[in-house]
KEPA-28814 format. One record per residue (C-alpha): residue in one letter; x, y, z; residue number from 1. Coordinates in pm, 1 decimal. Example, Ala and Ser with C-alpha at 12.3 -4.5 7.8 and 13.67 -1.06 7.14 Angstrom:
<rs>
+------+----------+----------+----------+-----+
! rest !       c1 !       c2 !       c3 !  nr !
+------+----------+----------+----------+-----+
!    A !   1230.0 !   -450.0 !    780.0 !   1 !
!    S !   1367.0 !   -106.0 !    714.0 !   2 !
+------+----------+----------+----------+-----+
</rs>
This chain:
<rs>
+------+----------+----------+----------+-----+
! rest !       c1 !       c2 !       c3 !  nr !
+------+----------+----------+----------+-----+
!    X !     20.9 !  -2973.1 !  -7527.3 !   1 !
!    X !   -338.4 !  -3014.4 !  -7631.6 !   2 !
!    X !   -402.8 !  -3314.5 !  -7868.2 !   3 !
!    X !   -544.0 !  -3250.7 !  -8218.7 !   4 !
!    X !   -893.2 !  -3236.4 !  -8120.4 !   5 !
!    X !   -839.5 !  -2994.5 !  -7836.4 !   6 !
!    X !   -673.2 !  -2755.6 !  -8101.9 !   7 !
!    X !   -965.3 !  -2729.1 !  -8278.9 !   8 !
!    X !  -1180.9 !  -2673.0 !  -7975.2 !   9 !
!    X !   -941.6 !  -2385.1 !  -7854.0 !  10 !
!    X !   -910.1 !  -2246.3 !  -8196.6 !  11 !
!    X !  -1273.8 !  -2220.0 !  -8216.7 !  12 !
!    X !  -1315.9 !  -2076.2 !  -7851.6 !  13 !
!    X !  -1041.0 !  -1838.1 !  -7906.0 !  14 !
!    X !  -1198.7 !  -1718.7 !  -8226.9 !  15 !
!    X !  -1531.2 !  -1641.1 !  -8076.7 !  16 !
!    X !  -1411.0 !  -1537.9 !  -7727.8 !  17 !
!    X !  -1096.4 !  -1337.5 !  -7807.2 !  18 !
!    X !  -1070.6 !  -1244.5 !  -8188.2 !  19 !
!    X !  -1443.6 !  -1158.6 !  -8250.1 !  20 !
!    X !  -1574.3 !  -1047.1 !  -7907.1 !  21 !
!    X !  -1245.2 !   -833.4 !  -7815.2 !  22 !
!    X !  -1173.1 !   -716.7 !  -8159.7 !  23 !
!    X !  -1522.9 !   -583.7 !  -8244.6 !  24 !
!    X !  -1591.8 !   -445.7 !  -7858.5 !  25 !
!    X !  -1234.4 !   -224.1 !  -7879.4 !  26 !
!    X !  -1332.8 !   -129.2 !  -8243.9 !  27 !
!    X !  -1682.2 !    -31.0 !  -8192.8 !  28 !
!    X !  -1616.8 !    198.9 !  -7902.8 !  29 !
!    X !  -1484.1 !    418.6 !  -8141.0 !  30 !
!    X !  -1834.2 !    489.5 !  -8259.4 !  31 !
!    X !  -1989.5 !    418.5 !  -7939.0 !  32 !
!    X !  -2040.3 !    627.5 !  -7588.5 !  33 !
!    X !  -1868.0 !    458.5 !  -7296.3 !  34 !
!    X !  -2198.1 !    415.9 !  -7103.3 !  35 !
!    X !  -2317.1 !    247.3 !  -7402.7 !  36 !
!    X !  -2054.1 !     10.1 !  -7412.4 !  37 !
!    X !  -2079.7 !    -49.7 !  -7035.4 !  38 !
!    X !  -2519.7 !   -139.9 !  -7110.6 !  39 !
!    X !  -2405.2 !   -383.7 !  -7381.5 !  40 !
!    X !  -2239.3 !   -618.9 !  -7160.0 !  41 !
!    X !  -2581.2 !   -620.2 !  -6947.5 !  42 !
!    X !  -2732.0 !   -778.6 !  -7214.5 !  43 !
!    X !  -2502.4 !  -1087.6 !  -7211.9 !  44 !
!    X !  -2702.1 !  -1278.0 !  -6948.3 !  45 !
!    X !  -2997.8 !  -1276.1 !  -7154.7 !  46 !
!    X !  -2818.1 !  -1391.7 !  -7449.3 !  47 !
!    X !  -2656.0 !  -1667.6 !  -7259.4 !  48 !
!    X !  -3000.9 !  -1774.8 !  -7135.3 !  49 !
!    X !  -3138.3 !  -1807.3 !  -7492.2 !  50 !
!    X !  -2829.4 !  -1958.2 !  -7626.6 !  51 !
!    X !  -2829.8 !  -2215.3 !  -7326.8 !  52 !
!    X !  -3182.4 !  -2325.9 !  -7393.8 !  53 !
!    X !  -3122.7 !  -2359.0 !  -7748.0 !  54 !
!    X !  -2798.4 !  -2546.9 !  -7757.4 !  55 !
!    X !  -2775.5 !  -2715.3 !  -7415.7 !  56 !
!    X !  -3135.3 !  -2750.7 !  -7349.1 !  57 !
!    X !  -3078.7 !  -2568.7 !  -7007.9 !  58 !
!    X !  -3419.2 !  -2390.4 !  -6955.1 !  59 !
!    X !  -3393.2 !  -2122.5 !  -6656.8 !  60 !
!    X !  -3619.8 !  -2152.5 !  -6396.3 !  61 !
!    X !  -3825.8 !  -1856.0 !  -6306.4 !  62 !
!    X !  -3638.0 !  -1680.8 !  -6016.4 !  63 !
!    X !  -3342.0 !  -1699.6 !  -6308.6 !  64 !
!    X !  -3571.2 !  -1480.4 !  -6536.6 !  65 !
!    X !  -3655.6 !  -1267.3 !  -6248.7 !  66 !
!    X !  -3281.4 !  -1228.7 !  -6186.6 !  67 !
!    X !  -3258.3 !  -1128.0 !  -6523.7 !  68 !
!    X !  -3499.5 !   -887.0 !  -6561.6 !  69 !
!    X !  -3369.1 !   -730.8 !  -6243.8 !  70 !
!    X !  -3025.6 !   -724.1 !  -6338.5 !  71 !
!    X !  -3094.3 !   -539.3 !  -6699.9 !  72 !
!    X !  -3336.0 !   -288.8 !  -6555.6 !  73 !
!    X !  -3096.8 !   -198.5 !  -6304.3 !  74 !
!    X !  -2809.5 !   -145.8 !  -6538.0 !  75 !
!    X !  -3044.3 !     47.8 !  -6763.0 !  76 !
!    X !  -3112.8 !    290.3 !  -6476.5 !  77 !
!    X !  -2763.5 !    364.3 !  -6384.6 !  78 !
!    X !  -2627.9 !    427.7 !  -6699.3 !  79 !
!    X !  -2911.3 !    614.5 !  -6836.1 !  80 !
!    X !  -2746.4 !    951.0 !  -6750.7 !  81 !
!    X !  -2439.4 !    864.2 !  -6926.1 !  82 !
!    X !  -2644.7 !    801.1 !  -7264.2 !  83 !
!    X !  -2813.3 !   1132.0 !  -7252.0 !  84 !
!    X !  -2687.6 !   1345.9 !  -7518.2 !  85 !
!    X !  -2374.7 !   1073.2 !  -7586.1 !  86 !
!    X !  -2234.1 !   1003.6 !  -7943.6 !  87 !
!    X !  -2314.8 !    669.4 !  -8072.1 !  88 !
!    X !  -2368.1 !    568.2 !  -8435.1 !  89 !
!    X !  -2553.8 !    272.5 !  -8577.0 !  90 !
!    X !  -2211.2 !    136.2 !  -8697.8 !  91 !
!    X !  -2074.9 !    100.4 !  -8321.5 !  92 !
!    X !  -2447.0 !    -63.9 !  -8204.9 !  93 !
!    X !  -2397.2 !   -321.6 !  -8500.5 !  94 !
!    X !  -2030.0 !   -399.0 !  -8375.2 !  95 !
!    X !  -2135.4 !   -429.5 !  -8017.5 !  96 !
!    X !  -2430.2 !   -626.4 !  -8083.1 !  97 !
!    X !  -2231.3 !   -881.6 !  -8270.6 !  98 !
!    X !  -1954.9 !   -855.8 !  -8018.2 !  99 !
!    X !  -2221.2 !   -947.9 !  -7733.1 ! 100 !
!    X !  -2361.3 !  -1254.5 !  -7955.4 ! 101 !
!    X !  -1988.9 !  -1388.7 !  -7983.7 ! 102 !
!    X !  -1889.2 !  -1369.1 !  -7635.7 ! 103 !
!    X !  -2202.6 !  -1539.7 !  -7511.9 ! 104 !
!    X !  -2152.3 !  -1806.7 !  -7779.4 ! 105 !
!    X !  -1781.8 !  -1862.8 !  -7638.1 ! 106 !
!    X !  -1949.5 !  -1914.6 !  -7288.2 ! 107 !
!    X !  -2204.1 !  -2154.9 !  -7371.2 ! 108 !
!    X !  -1968.0 !  -2340.3 !  -7648.7 ! 109 !
!    X !  -1706.3 !  -2369.7 !  -7342.8 ! 110 !
!    X !  -1967.8 !  -2557.7 !  -7106.8 ! 111 !
!    X !  -2018.1 !  -2780.7 !  -7402.9 ! 112 !
!    X !  -1677.1 !  -2904.1 !  -7427.0 ! 113 !
!    X !  -1550.4 !  -3182.8 !  -7164.1 ! 114 !
!    X !  -1207.4 !  -3007.4 !  -7081.7 ! 115 !
!    X !   -929.8 !  -3202.9 !  -6960.0 ! 116 !
!    X !   -681.5 !  -2933.5 !  -6999.9 ! 117 !
!    X !   -638.9 !  -2727.3 !  -6693.7 ! 118 !
!    X !   -866.4 !  -2342.7 !  -6699.9 ! 119 !
!    X !   -491.4 !  -2200.8 !  -6699.2 ! 120 !
!    X !   -354.1 !  -2355.8 !  -7011.2 ! 121 !
!    X !   -700.0 !  -2323.4 !  -7172.9 ! 122 !
!    X !   -693.6 !  -1972.4 !  -7130.2 ! 123 !
!    X !   -351.8 !  -1916.8 !  -7254.8 ! 124 !
!    X !   -399.2 !  -2110.7 !  -7571.7 ! 125 !
!    X !   -726.5 !  -1910.0 !  -7652.1 ! 126 !
!    X !   -610.5 !  -1595.2 !  -7568.5 ! 127 !
!    X !   -280.4 !  -1692.7 !  -7799.4 ! 128 !
!    X !   -478.1 !  -1824.0 !  -8110.9 ! 129 !
!    X !   -742.4 !  -1546.9 !  -8067.9 ! 130 !
!    X !   -440.2 !  -1304.6 !  -8092.9 ! 131 !
!    X !   -298.8 !  -1485.2 !  -8378.4 ! 132 !
!    X !   -623.8 !  -1481.4 !  -8562.8 ! 133 !
!    X !   -661.4 !  -1099.7 !  -8496.1 ! 134 !
!    X !   -319.4 !   -998.0 !  -8641.0 ! 135 !
!    X !   -428.8 !   -983.2 !  -9012.0 ! 136 !
!    X !   -721.4 !   -713.4 !  -8890.4 ! 137 !
!    X !   -471.9 !   -525.3 !  -8678.4 ! 138 !
!    X !   -208.1 !   -481.8 !  -8959.7 ! 139 !
!    X !   -470.1 !   -427.0 !  -9201.6 ! 140 !
!    X !   -659.9 !   -121.7 !  -9003.7 ! 141 !
!    X !   -419.3 !     24.3 !  -8708.0 ! 142 !
!    X !   -230.9 !    316.0 !  -8718.8 ! 143 !
!    X !     62.1 !    256.2 !  -8550.1 ! 144 !
!    X !    201.9 !    592.4 !  -8562.1 ! 145 !
!    X !     -6.5 !    754.6 !  -8302.8 ! 146 !
!    X !    137.4 !    486.0 !  -8046.5 ! 147 !
!    X !    332.5 !    655.8 !  -7780.7 ! 148 !
!    X !    530.7 !    385.4 !  -7598.5 ! 149 !
!    X !    520.2 !    534.6 !  -7237.6 ! 150 !
!    X !    333.7 !    446.8 !  -6891.8 ! 151 !
!    X !     -7.6 !    511.7 !  -7029.2 ! 152 !
!    X !     10.7 !    278.5 !  -7283.7 ! 153 !
!    X !    208.0 !      3.5 !  -7068.2 ! 154 !
!    X !    -16.2 !     31.1 !  -6764.7 ! 155 !
!    X !   -309.8 !    -57.8 !  -6903.1 ! 156 !
!    X !   -160.2 !   -330.7 !  -7120.7 ! 157 !
!    X !    -44.8 !   -501.4 !  -6805.2 ! 158 !
!    X !   -369.9 !   -462.6 !  -6647.7 ! 159 !
!    X !   -553.7 !   -620.1 !  -6946.4 ! 160 !
!    X !   -316.7 !   -905.3 !  -6973.7 ! 161 !
!    X !   -289.8 !   -989.6 !  -6594.8 ! 162 !
!    X !   -594.0 !   -894.1 !  -6435.4 ! 163 !
!    X !   -873.7 !   -954.5 !  -6688.8 ! 164 !
!    X !   -728.7 !  -1203.2 !  -6935.3 ! 165 !
!    X !   -552.5 !  -1433.0 !  -6690.3 ! 166 !
!    X !   -699.5 !  -1368.1 !  -6320.9 ! 167 !
!    X !  -1077.2 !  -1266.0 !  -6466.2 ! 168 !
!    X !  -1084.6 !  -1515.5 !  -6715.0 ! 169 !
!    X !  -1003.7 !  -1790.6 !  -6512.3 ! 170 !
!    X !  -1236.0 !  -1720.6 !  -6240.2 ! 171 !
!    X !  -1505.1 !  -1658.4 !  -6539.0 ! 172 !
!    X !  -1423.9 !  -2045.9 !  -6677.5 ! 173 !
!    X !  -1429.9 !  -2173.8 !  -6313.2 ! 174 !
!    X !  -1801.4 !  -2030.3 !  -6297.3 ! 175 !
!    X !  -1914.8 !  -2154.9 !  -6651.8 ! 176 !
!    X !  -1815.9 !  -2520.6 !  -6549.2 ! 177 !
!    X !  -2078.0 !  -2477.0 !  -6273.1 ! 178 !
!    X !  -2346.7 !  -2350.4 !  -6457.0 ! 179 !
!    X !  -2364.2 !  -2113.0 !  -6802.7 ! 180 !
!    X !  -2694.7 !  -1957.0 !  -6662.8 ! 181 !
!    X !  -2621.1 !  -1870.4 !  -6290.3 ! 182 !
!    X !  -2248.4 !  -1741.6 !  -6378.8 ! 183 !
!    X !  -2404.0 !  -1496.4 !  -6626.9 ! 184 !
!    X !  -2602.9 !  -1310.5 !  -6407.8 ! 185 !
!    X !  -2241.4 !  -1188.8 !  -6232.7 ! 186 !
!    X !  -2203.1 !   -999.3 !  -6565.0 ! 187 !
!    X !  -2456.4 !   -766.0 !  -6405.5 ! 188 !
!    X !  -2177.7 !   -649.9 !  -6193.3 ! 189 !
!    X !  -1920.6 !   -539.0 !  -6466.1 ! 190 !
!    X !  -2092.0 !   -201.2 !  -6582.6 ! 191 !
!    X !  -2160.5 !   -149.8 !  -6167.7 ! 192 !
!    X !  -1793.6 !   -177.5 !  -6116.7 ! 193 !
!    X !  -1720.4 !     67.4 !  -6415.1 ! 194 !
!    X !  -1896.5 !    321.1 !  -6218.6 ! 195 !
!    X !  -1722.5 !    267.9 !  -5930.9 ! 196 !
!    X !  -1383.7 !    300.3 !  -6095.9 ! 197 !
!    X !  -1487.9 !    610.0 !  -6273.5 ! 198 !
!    X !  -1613.8 !    756.3 !  -5952.9 ! 199 !
!    X !  -1278.3 !    637.6 !  -5775.0 ! 200 !
!    X !  -1016.1 !    730.0 !  -6023.3 ! 201 !
!    X !  -1197.7 !    978.1 !  -6249.9 ! 202 !
!    X !  -1386.7 !   1202.2 !  -5983.8 ! 203 !
!    X !  -1736.7 !   1103.4 !  -6186.8 ! 204 !
!    X !  -1977.8 !   1174.3 !  -5979.1 ! 205 !
!    X !  -2214.7 !    902.8 !  -5793.5 ! 206 !
!    X !  -2611.7 !    958.4 !  -5852.7 ! 207 !
!    X !  -2915.3 !    824.6 !  -5743.4 ! 208 !
!    X !  -2965.0 !    651.8 !  -6083.3 ! 209 !
!    X !  -2613.0 !    483.8 !  -5991.2 ! 210 !
!    X !  -2763.7 !    375.5 !  -5639.3 ! 211 !
!    X !  -3098.8 !    283.6 !  -5762.0 ! 212 !
!    X !  -2961.1 !     71.6 !  -6037.3 ! 213 !
!    X !  -2674.0 !    -98.6 !  -5801.5 ! 214 !
!    X !  -2979.2 !   -200.8 !  -5563.7 ! 215 !
!    X !  -3136.3 !   -367.1 !  -5869.8 ! 216 !
!    X !  -2838.8 !   -557.0 !  -5959.1 ! 217 !
!    X !  -2807.7 !   -699.3 !  -5626.6 ! 218 !
!    X !  -3143.1 !   -775.2 !  -5593.5 ! 219 !
!    X !  -3086.3 !   -947.7 !  -5938.5 ! 220 !
!    X !  -2803.2 !  -1165.6 !  -5880.2 ! 221 !
!    X !  -2958.1 !  -1271.3 !  -5494.8 ! 222 !
!    X !  -3297.1 !  -1370.9 !  -5704.4 ! 223 !
!    X !  -3132.5 !  -1574.1 !  -5950.2 ! 224 !
!    X !  -2909.9 !  -1717.8 !  -5673.5 ! 225 !
!    X !  -3152.7 !  -1775.9 !  -5379.9 ! 226 !
!    X !  -3259.1 !  -2114.4 !  -5461.6 ! 227 !
!    X !  -2884.3 !  -2214.4 !  -5427.9 ! 228 !
!    X !  -2822.5 !  -2048.5 !  -5133.2 ! 229 !
!    X !  -3103.5 !  -2181.4 !  -4920.1 ! 230 !
!    X !  -3046.3 !  -2558.4 !  -5037.4 ! 231 !
!    X !  -2684.9 !  -2477.5 !  -4925.7 ! 232 !
!    X !  -2814.7 !  -2363.5 !  -4571.6 ! 233 !
!    X !  -3032.5 !  -2666.3 !  -4542.5 ! 234 !
!    X !  -2696.0 !  -2860.4 !  -4602.8 ! 235 !
+------+----------+----------+----------+-----+
</rs>
């Protein structure tokens, strides 16, 4: 069990990473096109870099800035066709921006704490506490009359719980312990995997925008990780 100090750390982390980020992001999607939601994820690396520079005094190197720029341009190119004539409101954009700041702050905060708990326990407690903090807003705003308890409901819930909230976040926490800036570069893959699953599961077309954007994102990842790759080869 966490001690008193760890409870406070887990509560703050869960509030930022689960309550604010996931709560606001899901609510924002009611007022925002899916393409905008995917594009919003791509600004996380930039926010993390800015927060890391201020909070951790960790100033990015030129190649890391290049990786961030290429990644943001790549995601923007790949997402552009989805944004044309899309339904998006100012309220949705504001909620998305706040959610991205929250998750970026959570990532930087995680890197500042000397955790003694294993990643699995950290993840479990922060999700649980974040969910508890979210209950009042859920009970206040949710319309339970529209919920249908069938496979369409349970399969996504299980996927979000097991694959995303457990496996995905444990991998993310592992990367954050190594380097917050380098870890943030991998977030550029999130929208691209979104395009892939949309093509695979929903038969959405893959355009030249998607191909060019993917190439730019991969180039950005390589640019940001190039020094580490070269050093590893020399060893």
